[in-house]
N, C-alpha and C positions, 0 to 999 in steps of 0.2 A: 906931702900935702896936695890935695886936689888943686888943679889950676883952673881958673875960670875959663870958659870956652864960649865963643860966639861963632855962629855959622856965617861964612863969608865966601860964597861961590863967586869966582871971578867972572868978569864980563866976557872973557874969551871962552870960558866953559859954557856960559849961557848961549853965546853965539854958535858955538859948535853944536850944542844940542838942537837949537832951532834949525840949523842947516841940515843936520841929519834927519830930523823929523820931516822937513819939507821934501827931502830927496828920497824918502822911503818908497819902496815899491811893494805892491801886494802880489800874492801868489796867483798863478793861473789855475784854471780848472774849476771844480766845484768850490764855491766860496760862501755857501750859506749853511753848511752843516759840517759835522766832524770836528768841531772846535768852535772857537770864537768867530762869529761871522764877520765878513768884511764890512757889512753895514754897521755893526756895533763898534768895530774898531775905528771906522771912518768918523763916527760921531765923537769918539774920544780924541782922535787926532785933531779934528777941526776945533774942538774946544781948547786943546793944548796950544794950538797955534794962534787962535783968535781971541781967547778970553782968559786963559790962565795966566796969572801974574806971580811968577816965582818970587820976585822981590817982596811983594806984599806978604807972601807966606813966610819967607825968610825972616822978615821983620817981626811977624807975629810969634814965630818960634823963638826968636831972640829975646822976647820979653820973659821967657822962662829962665830961671837960674840954672845954667848948664856948666858942667865941669868935666875934666878928664883927669884920670889918675892911673898909675900903674898898680893893678890889683891882681894878685894871683897869676902873674906873668902876662897880663893883658893890659894894654893901654885902653882903659874902659871909659866910655862916654856915659854920662848920666845927668838927669835933671834931679835937683834936690830942692824941694819946696818945703820950707818950715812953716808950720801951722800958725795961723793968726790967733787961735784960741789957746787956752792954758791946758796943761795936763794932756797934751796931744800924744797919741801913740804913734810909733813909726810904722809905716806901711810900705812894703816893697811891691811895686806894680810891674808885672812882667809881660811883655808882648810876645808875639809869635811870628810865624811866616805865613803869608808874605807881607807882614806888617813891620812896624818899627815903633820907636818911642812915641811917634806922633799919634799912634792909636789912642793914647791917653790924654790928648790935648783937651778934650771936652769934659772929661771927668775930673781933671785937676781942680778947676774952680769949685766944683761941687763937693770935693773932699778936703780942700785945703784948710778949712776952719778946724776940723777935728783931728787931722792926721799930719804928721811929718811924712811927706811923700818922697820916695826914692824910685826913680824911673830910669833904669839903665837901658842902653842899647846893648843887646846881647853880643858877645864876642863874634866878630865877623859881620855884624850888622851896622849900618849907618857909620857913625864916627868912632866905633869901637874896632880895634884891630883883631885879627885872627892870626896870632904869631906862628902857630905850628899845628900839626895834626893832633888829634886826640881829644878835642874839646867836644865831648858828648854832653847831653843834657845833665847827666850825673856830675861830670866834672864842672860844668858851668854853675851848678848848685853850690859847689864849694867856693867858687869865685864870688858868688853873690853873698854868701855868708861872710867872706872876708871883707867885701865892700861894706856891709852893715857894721862890722867891727871897726873898720877904719873911720866910719862916720859916728862912732860912739854909741851904737845901738846894740845892746846885748840881747834884748828880746824884741820881737817884731812880728807883725802880721804879713802874710803873703797873699797876693791876688794874682791870678793868671788865667789866660786862655791859650789854646793851641800849645806851642812849645813852652809858653809861660806856665801852663798847667803841669806839664811834665817836669820842668825845672823846680816849680814850687813843691811838687810831690816829692822829688828827690831831697829838697831841703828839709821837708818834714820827716823823711825817713832817716836822713843822715845827721840832722841837727835838731832833733825833736825838743831838746831843752831850750832852744833859742826861738822856735816858731810857736807863738801863742795861739795862732789860728791860721787856717788855710781856706781861702775862698776861691772856688773854681767855676768858670762858665764853660768848661770843656773837660772831658775826661781823656787823659793821654791815650793815643791810639794803641800803644803797645801794652797798656794795662791789662794784666791777667791775674785775677785772684786765685789762690789755691782753692780747689774745689774737691770735696769728698763726695763721691757718688755722682748722681746725675743732676745737671742743672735743672732748674724749674722750667716749666713750659714757657713762661715769660722770658727767661734768660735765654733759652734756646731760640726763641723768636728773634731776640736781639742779635744773637750770634749769626743767624741766617741773614738778617738784614745787613749786618756789618760785612759779611762775606760778599753779598750782592753789591754793596756800595764800593768795596775795594775793586771788584771786577769791573764796575762801570765807571768809577770816578777817580781811582787812585793811580792812574797812569803817570801823572806828574810825580807822585811820590816815589814810584818804583824807579823812574829815571834819576831822581835826585838822590836816592840812596845808593845807586850803583854807578851812574855816570855824571855826577855834577860838574866835573871839570869840562867834559866834552860839550855839554849843553851850554856852559857859561861862555864858551868862545863866541857863540852866536848872540847870546843875550847881552854880553858885555860890549858887543860891537854895534848893535842896532837898538836904539831907544824905542822904536816902534815894536820890534820883536819883544823887548823886555816888557813894554806896556801890555802887549797882548797876553803874555804869559801870566802877568799879575792881575790884570783887569778881569780876565776870565774867572779868577777865583772870587773876586768881589761880586761879580754878577751871579755866579753859581751858588755861593755859600751865604749870601746875605738874604734876609727877608726882603722881597721886592717893596714892601711897604716902608721899610726903614733903611733902604740902600744908602750907604754913605754918599755924600755929594761929590761931584767931580773934582772940586778943589781939594778935598781931603785925599781922594784916590790919586790924583796927579801929584800932589805934594809927596805922598809916599813913594810913588814910582820915580819921581825926580830925585828923591833922596838916594834910592838905590843906584840911579844912573850916576849922579855926581860923585858918589863915594866908591863906585865900581865894586859893589859888594854883593851882587847877585850870586856870583860863584861861591864866595865864602859863606854866604847865608845858607845856600843849599847844602853846603858841606855838613851842616848839622844833621841832615837826614842820614848820611853815610855813617857818621861817627856814632850817632845814637842807636843805630841798628845793633851796635855791639853791646849796648847796655839797656835792653828792654826792661820795662817795669813789670816783671813777672814775680809775683810774691810767692814765697815758699810757704809751706804749711806752718801755720801759727804766726806768720808775719803780717802785720797790719800797719797802717798809718794811724797812729794813736792821737795825733794832733786833731783837735776839734775842726771839723770841715763844714763849710757852707757851700751849697750847690745852687747855682742859678741855671736852670735849664731853659734855654731860649727855644721858642716855638719851632724854628726851622733849623736848629743845629742838629746835624746828622753826620754819621750815626751816633746815637747817644744811648748809653747802656740803661737798662732798667735800674730802678732804685736798689733792688735786692742785690744785683750784680756789683754795684758800687759799694754797698754796705758790707759786702764780703771783705773789702780791703780798707775802706775809709771809715772813720768815725764820724758819720754824718750827724751834725748837730742842728743844721737848718737846711731846709729844701724849699726852693721857690720855683714855681712854674710860671714863666712869662709867656703871655699869648702873643708877644711881638718879639722880633729880633731873630738874628741868625748867628753866624760864626763870629762876627766882628762886633761883639756886644758893646765895647767901649765907644765905638764910633756910631753904631746903629741906635742904641738905646742908652745913652750915657746917664740919663736921670734914673732909669730903672736899675742899672748896674750900681751906680753910686748909692742909691737908697738901700739896696740889698747889702752892699758892702758895709755901709755904716751900721745898719741894724745888726748884722752878724758880729762885727768886731766889737762894737760897744757893749754887746751882751756877753761875748765869750772871751774878750781880752780886756777886762776892766783894769 
């Protein structure tokens, strides 16, 4: 049976974090380009030391019904919110990297009337353990299917961005009889449909844009899929180094008009720090490189799929490229938002999720 869980970071751990942040040092040399600038990092550190209140964030998170249970060989942490309305359908909400279960904190109250919400921390993230090697996005999909079985849900919907989109896609591929609908605000980076002949001009343009994005912006991913352990020694030892690594992604991947607030960003960073899970979270890149989402001829995701394309999410495939592999039943273009839709535009995401699932998972 799942055991109730509450977050309780010790006073000693809080003091240790504060001491380390105060004692941090910045690099010498050029400090305004080639990555997150010292000016941007100094603003975050100043807020962390002078305004951020972990205890207030901890108390807010502890209003959510949290649990831990052994599922599929993992001690898994999850939030389970039962709907206030009747005839609610179960909905699995899946986060990505460098996020956590707190990505969903603002969409929960917007969806809790119509859905039973299950929001896990992925294995190796937050308060979920990573017991051994081999936990790729494909294997995690099986863990999520078992979690839903343990909670008594035979059929359910899935929503995800980033790694959540990949895990959700694997769920739809491996357990199609259980997934009534799939809603994505991101298309997995390894997704490749089977293509006969030449891609269209629009598809070739996307492939060029993706190649350019990888060359310019995917340095973090190449390191995390090849040397996550080496990188984690530094990020596990320096909270400011950890903050720089994560905060850069929020600044680069978010719509500047909908950038998450510093309280949300620092709660997420602090969670990585207190649980010492940056290394285990990055491991997912290494493991999932062994199980890319490359569809063979005739293979499709037959589960009805809703797509929310946020304005500044990039790289994002053309609709035709997505429809080669997904059964797209709803497509929404949002003029606002970036990579972190649940934090940036929770009302838009929740509205699209509700409209999709209430139409396609009656």
